[in-house]
C-alpha positions as CSV (number, residue, x, y, z in Angstrom):
1,X,-0.9,9.4,11.1
2,X,-4.1,8.5,9.3
3,X,-4.2,5.6,6.8
4,X,-3.7,8.2,3.9
5,X,-1.9,11.5,4.0
6,X,-0.8,14.0,1.4
7,X,2.9,14.5,1.1
8,X,5.1,16.4,-1.4
9,X,4.6,14.9,-4.9
10,X,2.0,12.3,-3.8
11,X,0.4,10.3,-1.0
12,X,1.6,8.1,1.8
13,X,-0.4,5.1,2.7
14,X,0.1,3.3,6.1
15,X,-0.1,-0.4,5.3
16,X,-0.4,-3.6,7.4
17,X,0.9,-6.5,5.3
18,X,-0.2,-10.1,5.8
19,X,2.2,-12.2,3.7
20,X,1.6,-15.8,2.7
21,X,-2.1,-15.3,2.0
22,X,-4.0,-17.5,-0.5
23,X,-4.1,-14.5,-2.9
24,X,-3.0,-10.9,-3.0
25,X,-5.8,-8.5,-2.3
26,X,-6.8,-5.4,-0.3
27,X,-8.6,-6.4,2.9
28,X,-9.9,-2.9,3.9
29,X,-9.0,-0.5,6.7
30,X,-7.7,-1.9,9.9
31,X,-7.5,0.9,12.5
32,X,-5.2,3.5,11.0
33,X,-3.8,1.2,8.3
34,X,-4.8,-0.3,5.0
35,X,-4.7,-4.1,5.4
36,X,-3.2,-5.9,2.4
37,X,-3.0,-9.6,2.1
38,X,-0.1,-10.8,-0.1
39,X,0.4,-14.2,-1.6
40,X,4.2,-13.9,-1.7
41,X,6.3,-15.1,1.3
42,X,8.1,-12.5,3.4
43,X,11.5,-13.4,2.2
44,X,14.1,-11.8,-0.1
45,X,11.8,-8.8,-0.7
46,X,9.1,-10.9,-2.5
47,X,6.3,-9.6,-0.3
48,X,7.4,-6.0,-0.8
49,X,7.6,-6.4,-4.5
50,X,4.1,-8.0,-4.6
51,X,2.8,-5.2,-2.4
52,X,4.2,-2.6,-4.8
53,X,2.8,-4.4,-7.8
54,X,-0.7,-4.7,-6.2
55,X,-0.9,-1.1,-5.1
56,X,0.3,0.1,-8.6
57,X,-2.3,-2.1,-10.3
58,X,-5.2,-1.0,-8.1
59,X,-4.3,2.7,-8.4
60,X,-3.6,2.5,-12.2
61,X,-0.1,3.7,-11.6
62,X,3.3,2.3,-12.8
63,X,5.4,0.4,-10.3
64,X,8.0,3.2,-10.6
65,X,5.6,5.6,-8.8
66,X,5.1,3.3,-5.8
67,X,7.8,2.8,-3.1
68,X,8.0,1.3,0.4
69,X,9.6,4.2,2.3
70,X,9.4,2.7,5.8
71,X,9.2,-0.8,7.3
72,X,11.0,-2.8,4.7
73,X,11.3,-5.8,7.0
74,X,8.2,-5.1,9.1
75,X,4.5,-6.0,8.4
76,X,3.7,-2.3,9.1
77,X,4.9,-0.2,6.3
78,X,4.6,3.3,4.7
79,X,4.1,3.2,1.0
80,X,4.5,6.4,-1.0
81,X,2.7,6.9,-4.3
82,X,3.8,9.8,-6.5
83,X,1.9,11.6,-9.1
84,X,-1.6,11.1,-7.6
85,X,-3.7,13.0,-5.1
86,X,-5.2,11.7,-1.9
87,X,-8.8,11.9,-3.2
88,X,-8.0,9.9,-6.2
89,X,-6.1,7.2,-4.1
90,X,-9.1,6.9,-1.8
91,X,-11.6,6.7,-4.7
92,X,-9.6,4.1,-6.5
93,X,-9.2,2.0,-3.4
94,X,-12.9,2.5,-2.6
95,X,-12.1,3.9,0.8
96,X,-12.2,7.0,2.8
97,X,-9.8,7.8,5.7
98,X,-11.3,8.6,9.1
């Protein structure tokens, strides 16, 4: 799967999360994933919540439209964003999928 792919009602983003970073930020493409550094620790869902908050903010979406669909306890995750197209996701992230 590429880093970004169109699915029913939205876009899936393959993400590699690095929790415990000094600040939350997008770190660019890493192979077939979007690398995201998260300041929150990987405990009690804090890193997942921070990931959802960051992706929603960057994409200009509400947190209700962003959901981790795979990899809840893994650093490799699939995030689904509904109500937005792949071209707009890539534009707002400033990236293009290979």
